[in-house]
C-alpha positions as CSV (number, residue, x, y, z in Angstrom):
1,X,31.4,-79.2,80.0
2,X,32.2,-81.6,77.3
3,X,31.2,-85.3,77.6
4,X,34.8,-86.6,77.3
5,X,36.0,-84.3,80.2
6,X,33.0,-85.3,82.3
7,X,33.7,-89.1,81.8
8,X,37.4,-88.5,82.7
9,X,36.5,-86.8,86.0
10,X,34.1,-89.5,86.9
11,X,36.7,-92.3,86.3
12,X,39.5,-90.4,88.0
13,X,39.0,-92.1,91.5
14,X,39.4,-95.5,89.8
15,X,42.4,-94.7,87.7
16,X,45.8,-96.4,88.5
17,X,48.8,-94.3,87.7
18,X,52.1,-96.2,87.5
19,X,54.9,-93.7,88.2
20,X,58.4,-94.5,87.0
21,X,60.9,-93.5,89.6
22,X,64.4,-92.6,88.5
23,X,67.1,-94.1,90.8
24,X,70.8,-94.8,90.6
25,X,71.9,-98.4,90.8
26,X,73.5,-97.8,94.2
27,X,70.2,-96.3,95.5
28,X,68.4,-99.4,94.3
29,X,70.9,-101.8,95.7
30,X,70.7,-100.2,99.2
31,X,66.8,-100.2,99.3
32,X,65.5,-103.2,97.4
33,X,62.5,-103.6,99.7
34,X,61.5,-100.0,99.1
35,X,61.2,-100.5,95.3
36,X,59.6,-103.9,95.4
37,X,57.0,-104.3,92.5
38,X,57.7,-100.8,91.3
39,X,58.9,-99.7,87.9
40,X,62.2,-97.9,88.0
41,X,64.4,-96.2,85.6
42,X,68.1,-96.8,86.5
43,X,70.1,-93.7,85.7
44,X,73.4,-95.4,86.0
45,X,74.9,-96.5,82.7
46,X,75.2,-100.3,82.7
47,X,77.4,-102.8,80.8
48,X,76.2,-106.2,79.6
49,X,78.2,-108.7,81.4
50,X,76.1,-111.8,80.6
51,X,73.9,-112.5,77.7
52,X,71.4,-115.4,77.9
53,X,68.3,-116.6,76.1
54,X,65.9,-114.9,78.5
55,X,67.9,-112.5,80.6
56,X,70.8,-110.1,80.7
57,X,73.3,-109.6,83.5
58,X,74.2,-105.9,83.9
59,X,76.7,-104.1,86.1
60,X,78.4,-100.7,86.1
61,X,81.5,-102.2,84.5
62,X,82.9,-105.5,83.2
63,X,83.2,-108.2,85.9
64,X,86.5,-110.1,86.2
65,X,86.8,-113.7,87.4
66,X,88.3,-113.7,90.9
67,X,91.1,-116.0,89.8
68,X,92.2,-113.4,87.3
69,X,92.8,-110.6,89.8
70,X,93.0,-112.2,93.3
71,X,96.6,-111.9,94.2
72,X,97.8,-114.7,96.5
73,X,95.5,-117.3,94.9
74,X,98.6,-119.0,93.5
75,X,99.3,-120.3,97.0
76,X,95.8,-121.5,97.7
77,X,92.6,-119.8,98.6
78,X,92.7,-116.1,99.5
79,X,90.5,-113.5,101.1
80,X,90.8,-111.4,97.9
81,X,89.1,-114.2,96.0
82,X,85.9,-114.0,98.1
83,X,86.0,-110.2,98.2
84,X,85.9,-110.1,94.4
85,X,83.3,-112.8,94.2
86,X,81.0,-110.9,96.7
87,X,81.6,-107.6,94.9
88,X,80.6,-109.1,91.5
89,X,77.4,-110.5,93.0
90,X,76.6,-107.2,94.8
91,X,77.0,-104.8,91.9
92,X,75.3,-106.9,89.2
93,X,71.6,-107.2,88.4
94,X,69.6,-109.8,86.4
95,X,67.0,-108.4,84.0
96,X,64.6,-110.9,82.7
97,X,63.4,-109.8,79.2
98,X,62.7,-110.7,75.7
99,X,66.3,-110.8,74.4
100,X,67.6,-110.8,70.9
101,X,70.5,-112.8,72.2
102,X,72.3,-113.3,68.9
103,X,72.5,-109.5,68.4
104,X,73.6,-108.5,71.9
105,X,77.2,-108.8,72.9
106,X,78.7,-108.6,76.4
107,X,80.4,-105.2,76.7
108,X,77.5,-103.4,75.1
109,X,76.0,-100.4,77.0
110,X,72.5,-100.0,78.4
111,X,71.3,-96.5,79.4
112,X,68.0,-95.5,81.0
113,X,66.9,-99.1,81.8
114,X,63.2,-99.3,82.8
115,X,62.0,-102.4,84.5
116,X,59.9,-103.7,87.4
117,X,61.7,-104.8,90.6
118,X,60.6,-108.3,91.6
119,X,63.3,-109.2,94.1
120,X,66.8,-108.2,95.2
121,X,68.9,-108.1,92.1
122,X,66.0,-109.3,90.0
123,X,64.1,-107.1,87.5
124,X,61.7,-107.8,84.7
125,X,60.7,-105.9,81.6
126,X,58.3,-106.8,78.8
127,X,60.7,-105.8,76.0
128,X,64.4,-105.9,75.4
129,X,66.4,-103.0,76.8
130,X,67.8,-100.6,74.3
131,X,71.4,-101.6,73.8
132,X,74.2,-99.5,72.4
133,X,76.9,-101.7,70.8
134,X,80.4,-101.0,71.8
135,X,82.8,-101.0,68.8
136,X,85.5,-103.6,68.9
137,X,89.2,-102.7,68.3
138,X,90.3,-103.4,64.8
139,X,93.1,-105.9,64.1
140,X,96.4,-104.0,63.5
141,X,98.4,-104.7,60.4
142,X,101.4,-106.9,60.8
143,X,104.5,-104.8,60.1
144,X,107.2,-105.4,57.5
145,X,109.4,-108.4,58.2
146,X,107.2,-109.4,61.1
147,X,105.5,-112.7,61.6
148,X,102.0,-113.1,63.1
149,X,101.6,-116.1,65.4
150,X,98.0,-116.9,66.5
151,X,97.0,-119.1,69.4
152,X,93.3,-120.2,69.2
153,X,90.9,-122.7,70.8
154,X,88.6,-123.7,67.9
155,X,86.1,-125.6,70.2
156,X,85.9,-129.2,69.1
157,X,86.5,-129.0,65.4
158,X,85.8,-132.5,64.1
159,X,85.6,-133.8,60.6
160,X,84.0,-137.1,61.8
161,X,80.7,-136.4,63.6
162,X,78.8,-138.6,66.0
163,X,81.4,-139.4,68.6
164,X,81.9,-138.4,72.2
165,X,83.1,-134.8,71.5
166,X,81.0,-134.1,68.5
167,X,77.6,-135.8,69.2
168,X,75.8,-132.5,69.6
169,X,77.1,-131.1,66.3
170,X,75.0,-131.4,63.1
171,X,76.5,-131.4,59.6
172,X,74.9,-128.0,59.0
173,X,76.5,-126.6,62.1
174,X,79.9,-128.0,61.1
175,X,79.5,-126.4,57.7
176,X,78.7,-123.1,59.3
177,X,81.6,-123.4,61.8
178,X,84.0,-124.2,59.0
179,X,82.8,-121.1,57.1
180,X,83.2,-118.9,60.1
181,X,86.6,-120.3,61.0
182,X,88.0,-119.9,57.5
183,X,86.8,-116.3,57.4
184,X,88.3,-115.6,60.8
185,X,91.7,-117.1,59.8
186,X,91.8,-115.0,56.7
187,X,91.0,-111.9,58.6
188,X,93.7,-112.6,61.2
189,X,96.2,-113.1,58.3
190,X,98.5,-115.1,60.5
191,X,101.7,-117.0,59.4
192,X,101.4,-119.8,62.0
193,X,98.2,-120.9,63.8
194,X,98.6,-122.9,67.0
195,X,95.2,-124.5,67.3
196,X,93.6,-126.3,70.3
197,X,90.6,-128.7,70.2
198,X,91.3,-130.0,66.7
199,X,90.2,-133.6,66.1
200,X,93.2,-136.0,66.6
201,X,94.4,-137.3,63.2
202,X,94.5,-135.7,59.8
203,X,90.8,-135.6,58.8
204,X,90.0,-132.3,60.5
205,X,93.1,-130.3,59.7
206,X,93.0,-131.5,56.1
207,X,89.3,-130.4,55.8
208,X,90.2,-127.0,57.3
209,X,93.2,-126.5,55.0
210,X,91.3,-127.5,51.9
211,X,88.6,-124.9,52.8
212,X,91.3,-122.3,53.3
213,X,93.0,-123.0,50.0
214,X,89.8,-122.7,47.9
215,X,90.6,-118.9,47.8
216,X,94.1,-119.5,46.4
217,X,96.0,-119.1,49.6
218,X,98.9,-121.3,50.5
219,X,98.0,-123.1,53.7
220,X,99.3,-126.4,55.1
221,X,99.4,-128.2,58.4
222,X,102.0,-130.1,60.3
223,X,101.4,-133.8,59.8
224,X,101.7,-135.9,63.0
225,X,100.8,-139.3,61.6
226,X,98.3,-139.9,64.4
227,X,95.3,-142.1,63.7
228,X,91.9,-140.4,63.4
229,X,90.1,-140.8,66.7
230,X,87.2,-139.2,68.6
231,X,89.7,-137.2,70.7
232,X,91.0,-133.6,70.6
233,X,94.6,-132.5,70.2
234,X,96.7,-129.6,69.1
235,X,97.6,-128.7,65.5
236,X,99.7,-126.3,63.6
237,X,98.4,-124.6,60.4
238,X,100.8,-122.3,58.5
239,X,101.3,-120.2,55.4
240,X,103.7,-122.1,53.1
241,X,104.8,-118.8,51.4
242,X,105.9,-117.2,54.7
243,X,107.2,-119.9,57.0
244,X,108.4,-123.5,56.8
245,X,108.5,-126.0,59.6
246,X,111.9,-127.5,60.5
247,X,112.8,-130.5,62.7
248,X,110.4,-133.2,63.8
249,X,107.5,-132.1,66.0
250,X,107.6,-133.3,69.6
251,X,104.9,-133.7,72.3
252,X,104.4,-134.3,76.0
253,X,101.8,-135.8,78.2
254,X,100.4,-138.3,75.7
255,X,97.7,-139.7,77.8
256,X,96.3,-142.3,75.3
257,X,93.5,-143.3,77.7
258,X,92.2,-139.8,78.1
259,X,90.1,-137.5,75.9
260,X,92.8,-134.9,75.7
261,X,95.7,-136.4,73.7
262,X,98.3,-135.0,73.5
263,X,98.3,-131.9,75.5
264,X,101.5,-130.2,74.4
265,X,103.1,-130.1,71.0
266,X,106.2,-128.1,69.9
267,X,107.4,-127.3,66.4
268,X,110.2,-125.2,65.0
269,X,109.4,-122.7,62.2
270,X,111.7,-120.7,60.0
271,X,110.8,-117.4,58.3
272,X,110.9,-117.1,54.5
273,X,111.6,-114.0,52.5
274,X,109.4,-112.7,49.8
275,X,110.8,-115.1,47.2
276,X,110.2,-118.1,49.5
277,X,113.9,-118.5,50.5
278,X,114.9,-119.4,54.1
279,X,116.1,-116.4,56.1
280,X,117.7,-118.2,59.0
281,X,115.3,-116.5,61.4
282,X,113.7,-119.2,63.6
283,X,111.5,-119.8,66.6
284,X,109.8,-122.6,68.4
285,X,106.1,-122.5,68.9
286,X,104.4,-124.7,71.5
287,X,100.6,-125.2,71.5
288,X,99.3,-126.4,74.9
289,X,95.9,-127.4,76.3
290,X,95.7,-127.9,80.0
291,X,93.0,-130.0,81.8
292,X,89.6,-128.2,81.9
293,X,87.8,-127.2,85.1
294,X,84.8,-129.0,86.5
295,X,81.6,-126.9,86.6
296,X,80.3,-129.0,89.5
297,X,82.9,-128.3,92.1
298,X,85.2,-125.5,93.2
299,X,88.0,-124.4,90.9
300,X,90.6,-126.5,92.7
301,X,89.2,-129.9,91.9
302,X,91.3,-130.3,88.8
303,X,94.1,-128.0,89.9
304,X,96.4,-130.9,90.5
305,X,96.0,-132.2,86.9
306,X,96.8,-128.7,85.5
307,X,99.9,-128.6,87.7
308,X,100.9,-131.9,86.2
309,X,100.3,-130.4,82.8
310,X,102.6,-127.4,83.7
311,X,105.3,-129.7,85.0
312,X,105.1,-131.9,81.8
313,X,105.4,-128.8,79.7
314,X,108.3,-127.4,81.6
315,X,110.1,-130.7,81.3
316,X,109.5,-130.8,77.6
317,X,110.8,-127.3,76.8
318,X,114.5,-127.8,77.5
319,X,114.4,-130.9,75.2
320,X,112.7,-128.8,72.5
321,X,115.4,-126.1,72.8
322,X,118.0,-128.7,72.3
323,X,116.1,-130.6,69.6
324,X,115.4,-127.5,67.4
325,X,118.6,-125.7,68.3
326,X,117.0,-122.5,69.3
327,X,116.2,-120.8,72.6
328,X,113.4,-118.5,71.2
329,X,110.2,-120.2,72.5
330,X,106.6,-118.9,72.3
331,X,104.0,-120.8,74.3
332,X,100.4,-120.5,73.2
333,X,97.1,-122.3,73.8
334,X,94.3,-122.8,76.2
335,X,95.6,-123.3,79.7
336,X,92.2,-123.4,81.4
337,X,93.7,-121.2,84.2
338,X,93.3,-117.6,85.0
339,X,96.3,-115.4,85.7
340,X,96.6,-115.8,89.4
341,X,96.2,-119.6,89.5
342,X,99.0,-122.0,90.5
343,X,99.8,-123.5,87.1
344,X,100.2,-120.1,85.4
345,X,102.4,-118.8,88.2
346,X,104.5,-122.0,88.1
347,X,105.3,-121.3,84.4
348,X,106.1,-117.7,85.2
349,X,108.5,-118.6,88.0
350,X,110.2,-121.0,85.6
351,X,111.3,-117.9,83.6
352,X,108.6,-117.6,80.9
353,X,107.1,-114.2,80.8
354,X,103.3,-113.8,80.6
355,X,103.2,-111.4,77.6
356,X,99.5,-110.7,78.0
357,X,100.3,-109.1,81.4
358,X,102.9,-107.0,79.7
359,X,100.8,-105.7,76.8
360,X,97.1,-105.9,77.9
361,X,96.7,-107.0,81.5
362,X,93.1,-105.7,81.9
363,X,91.8,-107.5,78.8
364,X,90.3,-111.0,78.5
365,X,89.9,-114.0,76.2
366,X,87.0,-115.8,77.8
367,X,83.6,-115.1,79.5
368,X,82.0,-117.5,81.9
369,X,79.0,-116.9,84.2
370,X,79.2,-113.2,83.3
371,X,82.9,-112.9,84.5
372,X,85.8,-112.4,82.1
373,X,89.5,-113.3,82.2
374,X,92.4,-115.0,80.4
375,X,92.2,-118.7,79.9
376,X,94.3,-118.4,76.7
377,X,97.9,-117.4,77.2
378,X,101.1,-116.2,75.5
379,X,104.4,-116.9,77.3
380,X,107.8,-116.1,75.9
381,X,111.3,-117.4,76.8
382,X,113.8,-114.8,78.0
383,X,115.4,-114.5,74.5
384,X,112.0,-114.3,72.8
385,X,110.6,-111.4,74.9
386,X,112.6,-108.7,73.1
387,X,111.4,-110.0,69.7
388,X,107.7,-109.7,70.5
389,X,106.2,-106.6,69.0
390,X,102.6,-106.8,70.2
391,X,100.2,-109.2,71.9
392,X,96.4,-108.9,72.1
393,X,93.2,-110.9,72.1
394,X,90.9,-110.5,69.2
395,X,87.3,-110.2,70.5
396,X,85.5,-112.2,67.9
397,X,84.0,-115.0,70.1
398,X,83.8,-114.6,73.8
399,X,81.3,-111.6,73.8
400,X,78.7,-113.4,71.7
401,X,76.0,-115.8,72.8
402,X,77.4,-119.1,73.9
403,X,75.6,-121.5,71.6
404,X,76.3,-122.1,67.9
405,X,72.6,-123.0,67.5
406,X,71.7,-119.4,68.3
407,X,72.9,-118.3,64.9
408,X,70.8,-118.7,61.8
409,X,72.4,-120.5,59.0
410,X,72.4,-117.4,56.9
411,X,74.8,-115.7,59.3
412,X,77.9,-114.8,57.2
413,X,80.0,-113.3,60.0
414,X,83.0,-115.0,61.6
415,X,81.7,-114.2,65.1
416,X,81.5,-117.1,67.6
417,X,83.3,-119.7,65.5
418,X,84.4,-120.9,69.0
419,X,84.0,-119.9,72.7
420,X,87.5,-118.5,73.2
421,X,89.0,-115.4,71.7
422,X,92.2,-116.0,69.7
423,X,95.5,-114.4,70.9
424,X,97.4,-112.4,68.3
425,X,101.2,-112.3,68.6
426,X,103.4,-110.3,66.3
427,X,107.1,-110.9,66.4
428,X,110.2,-109.5,64.6
429,X,112.7,-112.3,64.6
430,X,116.5,-111.8,64.8
431,X,118.7,-114.1,62.8
432,X,120.9,-116.6,64.6
């Protein structure tokens, strides 16, 4: 008998063999205690729902925010809300691992996950799970004689750093953010950009437009005449060779004491032909930013403020129709409300159709605590709905890691220029 074989036989009683047991996710969830401290291989394909510095949240499918799908929530709390909340908790697991967080996106697939069970819903592995990226849908081309209107939250875009809203941003991060934002705007190839969270005044929009025009494009912004302050507001950037603004802009809910000033801005735009001549085809675009939610309380703590925002917007719109002489109105922006919440339903009941629910109701524009939904909206007036060709979110931000600091300065992509995905709206206007 060879010496190596003899030694192996002598050591056999002292050997520890760690078996990897193959289980489905439902088996594991029904018997957590049975698999405590064991290494398991989960046979169920899993989707990355949350991507953090030291962990991944995985589930069999994407998780929706309860407020996005819980019918009845518009009238207050609902049983469906808690059912969805409990379901999301029950079907998801947290895997603690070394995570290349700036490479992984929510929506990516994980198959054959091997990890040690440490507690119910908690697993740990010494290396990052093998992740298969899911390909994002490409942006469609805008058709002939169509206009592309883009609604986008650009996440505290400030030219003047060091104030309340920009104190955590370094000059290097601002430079990277501007580079990413310019690249994204060029890829979207929009005619009008309705932007939220732009610094109030003209410093920030001028800085962005100057960066856009370095490539020879014809961009401009609607000047408001506001002083430059450490506050955020809405802003319109547009292609001067495709559209021209007409009429004086108007706004509502100008809370000069608050950080969000103003919340609603409306502007009329007229389409130009290929020679730069007015075509008589017009529409009104309104960019709106409702009060944000508090992360410390339940979702209703600022609901009254958002309802006030909705009422202010609805009061402004008839004035805008009269002021600009057109009934074709498109409402864009960050409403900080999911689809079934009261402010959204109040706008719908006022006669403005939620175009995202028409074209892509099961999609999303934002991800928070591993749950997705629409905070960014597109509403159309009755005369505008028939002129809308397509509406879709462009998944360039929400699926990536939440911090700009996660990206190395050499990153040349446009991903994660902000935390919200932009909403792409293509329209084919009729002449008056």
